[in-house]
DRENDO-405617 format. One line per 8 residues: their letters; for each residue x, y, z negated of C-alpha. Coordinates in pm, 1 decimal, always signed. Each point is the difference from the previous one (the first is absolute). Layout:
% DRENDO-405617
a> X/Y/Z; ...
END
This chain:
% DRENDO-405617
mravlfsl> +3338.7/+1071.1/-211.1; -197.2/-261.5/-197.9; +17.2/-239.8/+298.0; +379.6/+3.2/-10.8; +11.7/-48.4/-376.2; -243.8/-288.3/+23.8; +209.4/-165.7/+272.1; +303.7/+22.0/-224.1
lllvgaca> -193.6/-170.1/-278.7; -87.4/-281.7/+235.5; +367.5/-45.5/+80.2; +67.0/-55.7/-368.2; -263.3/-272.7/-27.1; -338.5/-121.8/+109.4; -311.7/+193.3/-101.1; -89.0/-265.2/-255.8
tapddvtt> +332.1/+35.8/-180.6; +62.0/+372.9/+30.6; -235.8/+85.8/-288.7; +191.5/-226.6/-238.6; +303.7/+224.2/+30.5; -216.6/+296.2/-97.7; -203.1/-144.0/-284.5; +255.9/-207.0/-186.8
ghpgvapd> +195.5/+300.5/-115.5; +332.2/-51.0/+180.3; +263.4/+256.7/-100.7; -41.6/+328.6/+180.3; -345.4/-90.8/+137.7; -306.1/+175.4/-138.7; -277.7/-239.4/-108.7; -290.8/-20.2/+238.5
sldaiaed> -333.5/+143.1/-111.8; -357.9/+39.6/+107.9; +64.9/+369.8/+54.4; +285.8/-75.8/+241.4; -202.5/-262.6/+184.0; -300.8/+233.6/+15.9; +211.4/+269.9/+164.9; +132.2/-244.5/+257.6
yvhlildi> -355.6/-121.2/+59.1; -111.2/+355.4/+83.7; +288.3/+34.3/+245.8; -100.8/-329.3/+160.7; -363.1/+108.1/+41.5; +101.3/+336.4/+145.2; +231.5/-173.7/+247.2; -279.3/-236.2/+107.1
gelepgyv> -212.4/+309.6/+51.1; +248.9/+122.7/+256.1; -28.3/-333.8/+179.4; -381.7/-4.5/-11.2; -179.3/+337.4/+6.9; -290.1/+3.3/-243.9; +146.9/-267.8/-226.8; +70.2/+259.9/-269.7
dayygpte> -343.5/+126.6/-94.8; +126.4/+248.5/-258.9; +333.4/+112.4/-139.8; +75.5/+270.4/-253.8; +345.4/-94.0/-125.1; +329.8/+182.6/+60.4; +4.0/+166.4/+341.7; +361.8/-99.0/+54.1
wqaaakae> -100.2/-368.4/-10.0; -243.4/+56.4/+283.3; +264.8/+189.4/+194.9; +242.5/-289.0/-49.0; -260.9/-244.6/+130.8; -42.8/+204.6/+315.7; +373.7/-33.6/+59.8; -11.6/-381.5/-27.1
tetadqli> +4.8/-221.6/+308.9; -42.8/-344.5/-152.9; -181.0/-282.7/+176.0; -282.8/-205.0/-145.8; +241.1/-291.3/-54.4; +238.5/+221.1/-196.8; -287.2/+127.3/-212.9; -116.3/-358.1/-60.4
qraaylsg> +345.5/-71.4/-144.1; -30.1/+302.2/-227.9; -340.7/-118.0/-119.9; +143.9/-345.6/-73.9; +281.8/+161.5/-194.3; -249.6/+199.5/-209.4; -200.7/-316.8/-67.7; +317.7/-171.5/-114.6
rladldrn> +87.7/+285.6/-232.9; -349.0/-10.4/-151.8; +27.9/-375.1/-52.9; +339.6/+37.0/-164.6; -122.3/+284.3/-216.9; -284.8/-224.0/-111.4; +248.3/-275.3/-91.6; +277.7/+213.0/-143.7
gpagatpa> -177.9/+313.3/-115.8; +10.5/+130.2/-356.9; -210.7/-168.6/-266.1; -306.0/+181.0/-127.3; -140.9/+117.5/+333.2; -338.7/+162.2/-55.1; -317.4/-115.1/+178.5; +20.9/+319.6/+206.3
dmqrrkyl> +356.0/-90.2/+105.8; -108.0/-350.2/+97.0; -295.7/+129.7/+198.8; +227.7/+252.7/+169.4; +236.2/-275.9/+110.0; -292.9/-206.0/+124.1; -139.6/+302.2/+184.4; +330.8/+73.2/+171.9
dahvaaas> +46.1/-364.7/+92.5; -346.8/-16.4/+161.1; +58.3/+317.8/+198.0; +344.6/-103.7/+120.1; -149.7/-332.4/+113.7; -272.9/+185.7/+189.7; +259.7/+226.3/+160.9; +195.3/-305.3/+111.5
arlrmlsg> -315.7/-153.2/+150.0; -75.6/+318.7/+191.3; +355.6/+11.4/+132.1; -26.7/-359.8/+116.2; -318.6/+92.6/+184.4; +181.2/+291.6/+163.9; +269.0/-249.5/+104.0; -259.5/-212.6/+175.7
ekmsfade> -107.8/-253.8/-261.4; -361.1/-111.2/+50.3; -227.2/-82.4/-292.7; -361.2/-103.5/-23.6; -242.1/+267.8/-118.8; -26.6/-148.8/-349.7; +376.0/-62.6/-28.4; +74.2/+356.4/+107.4
aealfgir> -250.4/+145.9/-246.2; +146.2/-200.9/-285.4; +359.3/+88.2/+93.1; -68.9/+373.7/+24.9; -270.2/+61.5/-259.2; +46.6/-281.1/-249.5; -339.2/-165.0/+27.9; -143.2/-255.5/+240.6
pellplas> -337.6/+65.8/+163.3; -259.3/-267.0/+62.0; -111.6/-9.9/+362.8; -361.7/-111.8/+16.7; -167.7/-118.0/+320.9; -204.3/+276.5/+159.4; -311.2/-213.7/-26.6; +13.3/+43.0/-378.1
ydpilaei> -95.0/+366.6/+51.5; -307.4/-81.2/+209.3; -237.6/-6.6/-302.1; +101.7/+360.5/-76.7; -73.9/+98.5/+358.5; -339.6/-167.5/-38.7; -74.8/+217.8/-304.3; +94.1/+312.1/+194.1
dallpgeg> -213.4/-116.0/+290.6; -297.4/-27.4/-236.3; +71.5/+346.7/-140.8; +12.4/+158.2/+348.1; -235.5/-201.5/+223.6; -57.8/+98.4/+360.7; +115.8/-34.4/+358.0; +360.1/-14.1/+118.5
sltdrvta> +311.4/-137.7/-164.2; +48.1/+35.2/-374.5; +305.8/+218.0/+62.8; -206.8/+235.5/+216.8; -275.7/+19.1/-261.1; +247.2/+77.0/-278.1; +169.4/+265.7/+214.1; -335.8/+160.7/+81.6
fradyvip> -107.5/-2.5/-365.8; +324.1/+150.2/-121.0; -8.9/+273.6/+263.9; -244.3/+189.2/-223.3; +277.5/+39.1/-259.0; +280.0/+141.6/+211.4; +138.2/+322.5/-146.1; -12.2/+275.5/+266.8
kdrlqavm> +353.1/+117.0/+76.0; -82.0/+358.8/-86.7; -100.7/-114.5/-349.7; +278.6/-252.5/-51.4; +226.3/+232.9/-199.0; -274.0/+95.8/-245.0; -111.6/-360.5/-50.6; +354.8/-130.5/-49.5
daaiaecr> +86.0/+283.6/-238.0; -307.8/-78.1/-210.8; +67.7/-373.7/-0.6; +365.9/+34.7/-99.7; -86.1/+254.6/-269.3; -251.8/-241.2/-151.3; +248.4/-288.9/+18.4; +252.9/+214.3/-184.9
trtvrhia> -249.6/+116.4/-262.9; -95.6/-356.3/-79.5; +364.4/-109.6/-16.7; +137.4/+274.3/-226.1; -264.7/-80.6/-260.7; +193.1/-319.5/-63.6; +357.8/+41.1/+126.6; +229.5/+290.7/-92.7
lpanerft> +174.1/+111.2/+319.8; +314.4/+213.0/+34.5; -89.8/+367.1/-46.9; +136.3/+94.6/+342.2; -161.7/-282.0/+202.5; -146.0/+119.2/+331.4; -65.6/-101.4/+359.1; -71.5/+142.7/+341.9
lsfvgdkp> -265.7/-138.7/+235.2; +5.1/+2.8/+379.2; -184.5/-171.1/+285.3; +199.4/-178.3/+268.8; -52.5/-236.7/+293.4; +157.7/-280.1/+203.5; +83.3/-212.7/-304.9; -56.9/-371.5/-65.1
wsgynyyl> -131.4/+79.1/-350.3; -297.9/+194.9/-135.8; +187.4/+178.5/-277.6; +356.3/+27.7/-133.3; +163.8/+141.7/-310.0; +354.0/+127.5/+43.0; +137.8/+36.5/-350.5; +256.4/+281.4/-6.1
gdaasrie> +130.0/-22.9/-356.1; -41.0/+251.5/-282.8; -363.8/-115.9/-35.2; -90.9/+123.8/+349.6; -167.0/-182.7/+289.5; -94.8/+73.0/+358.9; -326.9/-176.6/+83.2; -90.5/-46.6/+366.2
inadfpiy> -338.9/-117.6/+127.5; -40.4/-141.9/+350.5; -292.0/+187.2/+158.3; +5.8/-187.6/+331.5; -287.0/-224.3/-109.2; -325.7/+76.6/-181.3; +41.9/+51.4/-374.1; -298.8/-105.5/-205.9
teraidlg> -104.2/+151.5/-330.8; +106.6/-304.5/-202.0; +341.4/+14.6/+167.4; +47.4/+349.1/-141.6; -25.0/-151.3/-348.1; +212.3/-299.2/+99.2; +275.3/+214.8/+147.3; -9.6/+249.6/-286.7
chegypgh> +50.1/-276.4/-254.5; +232.6/-220.6/+204.3; +241.2/+264.9/+124.4; -38.2/+230.6/-297.9; -164.9/-69.5/-335.8; +55.9/-252.4/-156.0; +170.5/-147.3/+306.8; +333.0/+60.2/+170.3
hvynalle> +58.0/+356.3/-119.8; -55.2/-94.1/-364.3; +195.6/-326.7/+28.4; +308.2/+170.4/+141.0; -21.8/+292.8/-241.6; -17.8/-232.6/-301.5; +285.8/-217.7/+126.2; +215.2/+307.7/+56.7
rtfvrerg> -74.5/+138.5/-346.0; +30.2/-330.0/-187.4; +307.0/-147.3/+163.9; +196.7/+259.1/+195.7; -36.5/+302.1/-227.2; -42.1/-158.7/-344.1; +225.3/-308.4/+35.6; +227.0/+83.2/+291.8
wvemsvyp> -77.6/-327.8/+178.5; +95.9/+95.9/+352.5; -154.8/-304.8/+169.7; -341.5/+162.4/-42.2; +107.3/+306.0/+200.6; -40.0/-199.7/+321.7; -309.2/-177.9/+129.3; +64.4/-267.4/+265.2
lfspmsfv> -324.6/-55.5/+188.7; +44.7/-373.4/+55.4; +43.1/-98.7/-364.0; -195.8/-128.0/-301.8; -45.3/+363.9/-96.8; -250.9/+37.4/+283.4; -222.1/-279.1/-129.4; -38.5/+186.0/-328.5
aegsanyg> -26.3/+338.4/+170.9; -269.7/-93.4/+251.1; -184.4/-231.0/-235.2; -19.0/+259.8/-278.0; -94.9/+273.4/+247.1; -293.9/-205.9/+125.9; -106.0/-108.7/-347.4; +24.5/+364.6/-103.8
idlafpgd> -309.1/+73.1/+210.6; -212.3/-234.6/-213.4; +165.9/+122.8/-317.5; -75.0/+365.8/+70.4; -351.3/-64.6/+134.3; -135.2/-305.1/-183.1; -335.9/-153.0/+81.0; -229.9/+234.1/+191.7
egtaferd> +197.1/+316.5/-78.3; +161.2/+13.9/+343.8; -338.0/-23.4/+170.4; -141.2/+270.2/-229.1; +292.2/+232.8/+68.8; -36.9/-48.6/+374.3; -373.6/+63.8/-14.3; +11.0/+301.3/-231.5
vlfplagl> +322.4/+171.7/+109.9; +152.0/-129.5/+322.8; -316.7/-42.3/+207.9; -105.3/+363.4/-50.6; +353.2/+121.3/+79.1; +0.2/-212.0/+316.0; -354.2/+95.5/+95.2; -117.6/-363.4/-2.8
dpstaekk> -330.4/-166.8/-96.7; +34.0/-199.0/-324.7; -318.9/-204.5/+48.6; +175.3/-332.8/+72.9; +294.1/+42.8/-236.9; -93.1/-310.8/-200.0; -3.5/-221.9/+308.3; +336.8/+144.3/+103.1
aqlgaltr> +139.9/-97.5/-341.5; -131.5/-355.7/+44.1; +167.3/-19.0/+339.7; +327.3/+122.9/-147.8; -4.8/-266.3/-271.2; -58.5/-272.3/+258.0; +263.1/+116.8/+247.6; +254.8/+16.1/-283.0
rlaraeyt> -40.2/-377.4/-36.0; +120.4/-36.8/+359.8; +332.4/+170.5/-73.7; +218.8/-310.9/+4.5; -137.0/-129.3/+332.0; +258.6/+209.8/+179.8; +281.1/-199.6/-164.9; -109.2/-305.8/+195.7
iaddwlag> -36.2/+204.8/+318.5; +342.7/+159.3/-50.0; +154.2/-341.6/-61.7; -126.9/-128.3/+336.1; +88.2/+320.5/+185.7; +352.4/+42.0/-137.4; +76.7/-369.4/+58.7; -106.3/+35.4/+363.9
rieraeai> -288.7/-245.7/-24.5; -257.3/+247.7/+136.0; +4.4/+272.0/+265.1; -37.8/+368.7/-77.7; -357.1/+16.0/+127.3; -97.8/-291.7/-224.1; +165.5/+160.5/-302.7; -198.9/+319.6/+59.2
rrlmtytl> -321.5/-200.0/+49.6; +53.5/-183.6/-328.8; +72.3/+325.8/-181.9; -321.3/+144.5/+140.0; -194.9/-304.8/-114.4; +147.3/-46.1/-346.0; +79.2/+357.3/-102.3; -303.8/+146.1/+179.9
adeakatq> +213.7/+271.2/+158.4; -80.0/+135.0/+344.5; +245.8/-69.7/+280.0; +197.3/+321.9/-43.2; +40.4/-50.2/-374.2; +83.9/-370.4/+40.2; +264.5/+94.5/+256.4; +148.9/+248.9/-245.6
rlrfidty> -3.2/-263.7/-271.6; +188.8/-240.8/+223.1; +253.5/+277.3/+54.5; +35.6/+19.4/-378.3; +53.7/-377.2/-16.0; +260.0/+21.7/+277.9; +183.7/+268.7/-196.5; -26.0/-128.2/-357.0
rsyiinyg> -72.2/-372.6/+46.2; -54.6/-183.1/-331.6; -10.9/+333.0/-186.2; -377.9/-22.6/+38.3; -22.7/-245.6/-292.9; +80.5/+283.2/-239.3; -343.1/+158.3/+38.2; -266.1/-267.8/-62.8
lgrdtvqa> +207.0/-262.6/-180.1; +191.4/+275.8/-177.6; -318.9/+166.7/-122.4; -152.3/-324.6/-126.9; +322.9/-105.1/-175.0; +48.3/+339.5/-166.2; -364.2/+11.0/-108.9; +20.5/-343.0/-162.1
wverqgpd> +322.1/+93.6/-183.7; -126.9/+337.3/-123.7; -325.7/-146.3/-124.8; +187.7/-270.4/-192.0; +188.8/+266.5/-196.0; -300.6/+111.4/-202.6; -315.9/+209.0/+13.9; +174.9/+327.4/+83.4
rwegmetl> +64.4/-49.6/+371.8; +161.7/+341.6/+37.4; +256.7/-88.8/-266.3; +82.0/-320.1/+186.9; +27.9/+192.0/+325.6; +236.6/+257.9/-150.9; +216.3/-281.3/-139.3; +24.0/-152.3/+346.3
lssqilpv> +73.1/+328.9/+174.9; +280.2/+81.5/-245.4; +172.8/-337.2/+16.7; +227.3/-231.8/+196.4; -265.4/-270.5/-4.0; +33.1/-228.6/+304.4; -275.1/-173.2/+198.5; +96.6/-332.9/-155.8
dlve> -58.9/+154.7/-343.8; -355.2/+93.0/+97.0; -106.2/-356.2/+68.8; -162.6/-170.7/-295.7
END
């Protein structure tokens, strides 16, 4: 068992000194390497996944490694020690490694170090350590969010109020307006199929995907999220859409891009092809949910919507294709697009709300009220969103902040935004690397 072997290593010396015995080339001891550390990293992540269900978002490495993880019974404290040992080995490899390391090797070491640090932070949380919202986000995802006072979003609400004047609360007026764009459940399959097909068509014009890439689509309920991509390996995904709440026509495009093309499905397929199959870098065969990888994944998936449907193209596709399929009236499509652009600017308000809620500074009812006010969701949807925040906590920064950070990075790479996006999706670029 790896736990026993690790305990024996600790008997020989402290975690900080154990790597020196490996990397300095003592007689009879194989030199340490990134490949060896990467393998041990995968084992660590799989073992954390047994401690916290859902922590491993995807895995398509050797099946025997997963079986070994299921046989482990290590505590969070023991896994924290293993993470510290891996960090020490990476530090020693950086100091004592062979000359002439390539930029790819250096980025790989940096990538592993960031992900081991995030794993350690998650383990400390599982052991009871409390962090502020911003501290937690930075520890897990490698970037620190700015928490603005809610009053700073009031001017945006004023613009929406002017767009949709009338009686009742602004949330009620927005809900009533958007009700005209709910996809009837008996037409949901056809609308989603058309949206995903268009997302894929627009993506494959620019990015060459594995020949065997494919996905399945199903509708589910009783989930804290609106959509989820379960990447299965071998360029295959299972996409699930939560049909408990109304799905609007623009969400069909959003979900098709975000979960599929050029979002999560494409990201995972390119990582698998580039690193696991072509280079044999096993660390990319596992996706820990609470890691810097998620900032890139969610940010690129959200930016992928704008990339695939720039300008007014999303509105035109809704009006010309999705509205007829859904049996809806396209007469106010332009106003709906204006509303969407304004509500997008409210996205980071929930960070401030989540900060207060998770720190215990506000009651549940107040958190829901604030979500209704600043995300313009009805009570049922705001309640579901708070359930998402309860489940995933600071993970929410990966959507709005992630999208804006990815967009800025891609657009700095040159005029061909698709080329920049493909570079990002096929890389070990970290959130810190995206910041100018």
